[in-house]
FIKOLZA-1660 file (N, C-alpha, C; in steps of 0.1 Angstrom, whole numbers, plus 5000, padded with zeros to 4 digits):
% residues 118
   i   px   py   pz ch aa at
   1 7567 2017 7450  A  T  N
   1 7562 2030 7452  A  T CA
   1 7551 2030 7462  A  T  C
   2 7551 2039 7471  A  F  N
   2 7542 2039 7482  A  F CA
   2 7533 2052 7481  A  F  C
   3 7520 2050 7481  A  F  N
   3 7510 2061 7481  A  F CA
   3 7502 2060 7494  A  F  C
   4 7500 2072 7500  A  D  N
   4 7493 2073 7513  A  D CA
   4 7481 2083 7510  A  D  C
   5 7469 2079 7514  A  T  N
   5 7457 2087 7512  A  T CA
   5 7449 2086 7525  A  T  C
   6 7437 2091 7524  A  G  N
   6 7428 2091 7535  A  G CA
   6 7413 2090 7531  A  G  C
   7 7405 2084 7539  A  D  N
   7 7391 2083 7535  A  D CA
   7 7384 2096 7536  A  D  C
   8 7390 2106 7543  A  S  N
   8 7383 2119 7544  A  S CA
   8 7388 2129 7534  A  S  C
   9 7397 2125 7525  A  Y  N
   9 7402 2134 7515  A  Y CA
   9 7392 2136 7504  A  Y  C
  10 7388 2149 7503  A  G  N
  10 7377 2152 7494  A  G CA
  10 7366 2159 7503  A  G  C
  11 7356 2165 7498  A  T  N
  11 7346 2172 7506  A  T CA
  11 7332 2168 7501  A  T  C
  12 7323 2165 7510  A  G  N
  12 7310 2162 7506  A  G CA
  12 7309 2150 7497  A  G  C
  13 7303 2152 7485  A  A  N
  13 7302 2141 7476  A  A CA
  13 7315 2135 7471  A  A  C
  14 7326 2143 7472  A  L  N
  14 7339 2139 7468  A  L CA
  14 7347 2132 7478  A  L  C
  15 7341 2130 7490  A  E  N
  15 7349 2123 7501  A  E CA
  15 7353 2109 7496  A  E  C
  16 7365 2106 7499  A  G  N
  16 7370 2093 7494  A  G CA
  16 7375 2093 7480  A  G  C
  17 7374 2104 7473  A  R  N
  17 7378 2105 7459  A  R CA
  17 7392 2101 7456  A  R  C
  18 7401 2105 7465  A  S  N
  18 7415 2102 7463  A  S CA
  18 7418 2087 7463  A  S  C
  19 7410 2080 7472  A  E  N
  19 7411 2065 7472  A  E CA
  19 7407 2060 7459  A  E  C
  20 7396 2065 7453  A  E  N
  20 7391 2060 7440  A  E CA
  20 7401 2062 7430  A  E  C
  21 7407 2074 7429  A  L  N
  21 7417 2077 7419  A  L CA
  21 7429 2069 7420  A  L  C
  22 7434 2067 7432  A  L  N
  22 7446 2058 7434  A  L CA
  22 7443 2044 7430  A  L  C
  23 7431 2039 7433  A  G  N
  23 7427 2025 7430  A  G CA
  23 7426 2024 7414  A  G  C
  24 7421 2034 7408  A  R  N
  24 7420 2033 7393  A  R CA
  24 7434 2034 7387  A  R  C
  25 7442 2042 7392  A  F  N
  25 7456 2043 7387  A  F CA
  25 7463 2030 7388  A  F  C
  26 7462 2024 7400  A  R  N
  26 7469 2011 7402  A  R CA
  26 7463 2000 7393  A  R  C
  27 7450 2000 7391  A  A  N
  27 7444 1990 7383  A  A CA
  27 7448 1991 7368  A  A  C
  28 7451 2003 7363  A  Q  N
  28 7455 2005 7349  A  Q CA
  28 7469 2001 7346  A  Q  C
  29 7477 1998 7357  A  L  N
  29 7491 1994 7355  A  L CA
  29 7492 1979 7350  A  L  C
  30 7503 1976 7343  A  A  N
  30 7505 1962 7340  A  A CA
  30 7507 1954 7353  A  A  C
  31 7503 1941 7353  A  P  N
  31 7503 1933 7365  A  P CA
  31 7517 1934 7372  A  P  C
  32 7528 1933 7365  A  R  N
  32 7541 1933 7371  A  R CA
  32 7544 1947 7378  A  R  C
  33 7539 1958 7372  A  D  N
  33 7540 1971 7378  A  D CA
  33 7531 1973 7390  A  D  C
  34 7519 1967 7389  A  R  N
  34 7509 1968 7399  A  R CA
  34 7514 1963 7413  A  R  C
  35 7522 1952 7412  A  R  N
  35 7528 1946 7425  A  R CA
  35 7537 1956 7432  A  R  C
  36 7543 1965 7424  A  R  N
  36 7553 1974 7430  A  R CA
  36 7546 1987 7436  A  R  C
  37 7533 1988 7434  A  V  N
  37 7526 2000 7440  A  V CA
  37 7519 1996 7452  A  V  C
  38 7523 2002 7463  A  Q  N
  38 7517 1999 7476  A  Q CA
  38 7508 2010 7480  A  Q  C
  39 7496 2007 7485  A  L  N
  39 7486 2017 7489  A  L CA
  39 7484 2017 7504  A  L  C
  40 7482 2028 7510  A  A  N
  40 7478 2029 7524  A  A CA
  40 7467 2040 7525  A  A  C
  41 7459 2039 7535  A  T  N
  41 7449 2049 7538  A  T CA
  41 7448 2052 7552  A  T  C
  42 7443 2063 7555  A  K  N
  42 7440 2067 7569  A  K CA
  42 7425 2068 7571  A  K  C
  43 7420 2062 7582  A  L  N
  43 7406 2063 7585  A  L CA
  43 7403 2074 7595  A  L  C
  44 7394 2083 7591  A  A  N
  44 7391 2094 7599  A  A CA
  44 7385 2090 7612  A  A  C
  45 7388 2097 7623  A  A  N
  45 7382 2095 7636  A  A CA
  45 7369 2103 7637  A  A  C
  46 7360 2100 7628  A  Y  N
  46 7347 2107 7629  A  Y CA
  46 7339 2104 7641  A  Y  C
  47 7331 2113 7646  A  P  N
  47 7323 2110 7659  A  P CA
  47 7314 2098 7658  A  P  C
  48 7310 2094 7646  A  W  N
  48 7301 2083 7645  A  W CA
  48 7308 2070 7644  A  W  C
  49 7321 2070 7644  A  R  N
  49 7329 2058 7644  A  R CA
  49 7333 2054 7658  A  R  C
  50 7323 2049 7665  A  V  N
  50 7325 2047 7680  A  V CA
  50 7327 2032 7683  A  V  C
  51 7326 2023 7674  A  T  N
  51 7328 2009 7676  A  T CA
  51 7339 2003 7668  A  T  C
  52 7344 1992 7672  A  R  N
  52 7354 1986 7664  A  R CA
  52 7348 1981 7650  A  R  C
  53 7335 1977 7650  A  G  N
  53 7329 1974 7638  A  G CA
  53 7328 1985 7628  A  G  C
  54 7326 1997 7633  A  A  N
  54 7326 2009 7624  A  A CA
  54 7339 2011 7617  A  A  C
  55 7350 2008 7624  A  M  N
  55 7363 2010 7618  A  M CA
  55 7365 1999 7607  A  M  C
  56 7361 1987 7610  A  V  N
  56 7362 1976 7600  A  V CA
  56 7353 1980 7588  A  V  C
  57 7341 1985 7590  A  G  N
  57 7333 1990 7579  A  G CA
  57 7339 2001 7571  A  G  C
  58 7346 2010 7578  A  A  N
  58 7353 2021 7571  A  A CA
  58 7364 2015 7562  A  A  C
  59 7371 2006 7568  A  C  N
  59 7382 1999 7560  A  C CA
  59 7377 1992 7548  A  C  C
  60 7366 1985 7550  A  R  N
  60 7360 1978 7538  A  R CA
  60 7355 1988 7528  A  R  C
  61 7350 1999 7532  A  A  N
  61 7345 2010 7522  A  A CA
  61 7357 2015 7515  A  A  C
  62 7368 2018 7522  A  S  N
  62 7380 2023 7515  A  S CA
  62 7385 2012 7505  A  S  C
  63 7386 2000 7509  A  L  N
  63 7390 1989 7500  A  L CA
  63 7381 1989 7487  A  L  C
  64 7368 1990 7489  A  A  N
  64 7359 1990 7478  A  A CA
  64 7362 2002 7468  A  A  C
  65 7364 2014 7474  A  R  N
  65 7367 2025 7466  A  R CA
  65 7380 2023 7458  A  R  C
  66 7390 2016 7464  A  M  N
  66 7403 2013 7457  A  M CA
  66 7402 2001 7448  A  M  C
  67 7391 1993 7449  A  G  N
  67 7390 1981 7441  A  G CA
  67 7399 1970 7445  A  G  C
  68 7401 1969 7459  A  R  N
  68 7411 1959 7464  A  R CA
  68 7404 1951 7475  A  R  C
  69 7410 1939 7478  A  E  N
  69 7405 1931 7488  A  E CA
  69 7412 1933 7501  A  E  C
  70 7425 1938 7500  A  S  N
  70 7433 1942 7511  A  S CA
  70 7443 1953 7507  A  S  C
  71 7449 1959 7517  A  M  N
  71 7459 1969 7513  A  M CA
  71 7470 1968 7523  A  M  C
  72 7481 1975 7519  A  E  N
  72 7493 1973 7527  A  E CA
  72 7493 1979 7541  A  E  C
  73 7487 1991 7543  A  L  N
  73 7487 1997 7555  A  L CA
  73 7474 2005 7557  A  L  C
  74 7468 2004 7569  A  V  N
  74 7456 2011 7573  A  V CA
  74 7460 2018 7586  A  V  C
  75 7457 2032 7587  A  Q  N
  75 7460 2039 7599  A  Q CA
  75 7448 2047 7604  A  Q  C
  76 7449 2049 7617  A  L  N
  76 7439 2059 7623  A  L CA
  76 7444 2073 7621  A  L  C
  77 7436 2081 7615  A  H  N
  77 7441 2094 7610  A  H CA
  77 7445 2104 7621  A  H  C
  78 7438 2104 7632  A  W  N
  78 7442 2113 7643  A  W CA
  78 7436 2108 7656  A  W  C
  79 7442 2113 7666  A  S  N
  79 7437 2108 7680  A  S CA
  79 7425 2116 7684  A  S  C
  80 7417 2109 7692  A  T  N
  80 7405 2116 7698  A  T CA
  80 7408 2118 7713  A  T  C
  81 7420 2114 7718  A  A  N
  81 7422 2114 7732  A  A CA
  81 7420 2128 7739  A  A  C
  82 7421 2139 7732  A  G  N
  82 7419 2152 7738  A  G CA
  82 7405 2157 7738  A  G  C
  83 7396 2150 7731  A  Y  N
  83 7382 2155 7731  A  Y CA
  83 7372 2144 7732  A  Y  C
  84 7375 2131 7729  A  A  N
  84 7366 2120 7731  A  A CA
  84 7374 2108 7734  A  A  C
  85 7381 2108 7746  A  P  N
  85 7390 2097 7749  A  P CA
  85 7383 2083 7749  A  P  C
  86 7371 2082 7752  A  W  N
  86 7363 2069 7752  A  W CA
  86 7363 2063 7738  A  W  C
  87 7365 2071 7728  A  Q  N
  87 7364 2066 7714  A  Q CA
  87 7377 2060 7709  A  Q  C
  88 7388 2063 7716  A  E  N
  88 7401 2058 7712  A  E CA
  88 7402 2043 7712  A  E  C
  89 7399 2036 7723  A  Q  N
  89 7401 2022 7724  A  Q CA
  89 7393 2014 7713  A  Q  C
  90 7380 2017 7711  A  P  N
  90 7373 2010 7700  A  P CA
  90 7379 2011 7687  A  P  C
  91 7384 2023 7684  A  M  N
  91 7390 2026 7671  A  M CA
  91 7403 2017 7669  A  M  C
  92 7411 2017 7680  A  W  N
  92 7424 2009 7680  A  W CA
  92 7420 1994 7678  A  W  C
  93 7410 1990 7686  A  D  N
  93 7405 1976 7684  A  D CA
  93 7401 1973 7670  A  D  C
  94 7394 1982 7664  A  G  N
  94 7389 1980 7650  A  G CA
  94 7401 1979 7641  A  G  C
  95 7411 1987 7643  A  L  N
  95 7423 1985 7634  A  L CA
  95 7429 1971 7636  A  L  C
  96 7430 1966 7648  A  G  N
  96 7434 1953 7651  A  G CA
  96 7426 1943 7643  A  G  C
  97 7413 1945 7643  A  D  N
  97 7404 1936 7636  A  D CA
  97 7407 1936 7621  A  D  C
  98 7410 1948 7616  A  C  N
  98 7413 1949 7601  A  C CA
  98 7425 1940 7598  A  C  C
  99 7435 1941 7607  A  L  N
  99 7447 1933 7605  A  L CA
  99 7444 1918 7606  A  L  C
 100 7436 1914 7616  A  E  N
 100 7433 1900 7618  A  E CA
 100 7424 1894 7607  A  E  C
 101 7416 1903 7601  A  L  N
 101 7407 1898 7591  A  L CA
 101 7414 1898 7577  A  L  C
 102 7427 1902 7577  A  G  N
 102 7434 1902 7564  A  G CA
 102 7431 1914 7555  A  G  C
 103 7424 1924 7560  A  L  N
 103 7421 1936 7552  A  L CA
 103 7433 1945 7551  A  L  C
 104 7442 1944 7560  A  A  N
 104 7454 1952 7559  A  A CA
 104 7466 1944 7563  A  A  C
 105 7478 1947 7556  A  G  N
 105 7490 1940 7559  A  G CA
 105 7496 1946 7572  A  G  C
 106 7493 1958 7575  A  G  N
 106 7498 1964 7587  A  G CA
 106 7489 1975 7591  A  G  C
 107 7489 1979 7604  A  V  N
 107 7481 1990 7609  A  V CA
 107 7490 2000 7617  A  V  C
 108 7485 2012 7618  A  G  N
 108 7493 2022 7625  A  G CA
 108 7484 2035 7628  A  G  C
 109 7491 2045 7632  A  V  N
 109 7485 2058 7635  A  V CA
 109 7492 2069 7627  A  V  C
 110 7485 2080 7625  A  S  N
 110 7490 2092 7619  A  S CA
 110 7486 2104 7628  A  S  C
 111 7495 2114 7628  A  N  N
 111 7492 2126 7635  A  N CA
 111 7490 2123 7650  A  N  C
 112 7498 2114 7655  A  Y  N
 112 7498 2111 7670  A  Y CA
 112 7512 2116 7675  A  Y  C
 113 7511 2123 7686  A  G  N
 113 7523 2127 7693  A  G CA
 113 7527 2118 7704  A  G  C
 114 7538 2121 7711  A  P  N
 114 7542 2112 7722  A  P CA
 114 7532 2111 7733  A  P  C
 115 7524 2121 7735  A  Q  N
 115 7514 2120 7746  A  Q CA
 115 7503 2110 7742  A  Q  C
 116 7499 2110 7730  A  Q  N
 116 7489 2100 7726  A  Q CA
 116 7494 2086 7725  A  Q  C
 117 7507 2084 7724  A  L  N
 117 7512 2071 7723  A  L CA
 117 7517 2065 7736  A  L  C
 118 7517 2074 7746  A  A  N
 118 7521 2069 7760  A  A CA
 118 7511 2060 7766  A  A  C
% end
């Protein structure tokens, strides 16, 4: 079973709450069932996430909220190409770092159209 969430889901003090709830849900399962639950999250392209290290930090924060050391998939939630194109490359590099550090089994993007992927 595959669950997809995002670090921006929730508002204010509840931001990241869906990650916490999914992590708790998975932790309460029997070990054999836990292996069948795969979790993914999307990291928001916030204006203050302008370095690859910021993306790695966001991934680590998501993992902490889920009570995990790694997760199956981490994605960039949306493209900044239309309003902050300089931010795009460091965020993609940060996703690559998450993969290389073993924080994610795979990385990808969400809410990208053909123009952003060209």
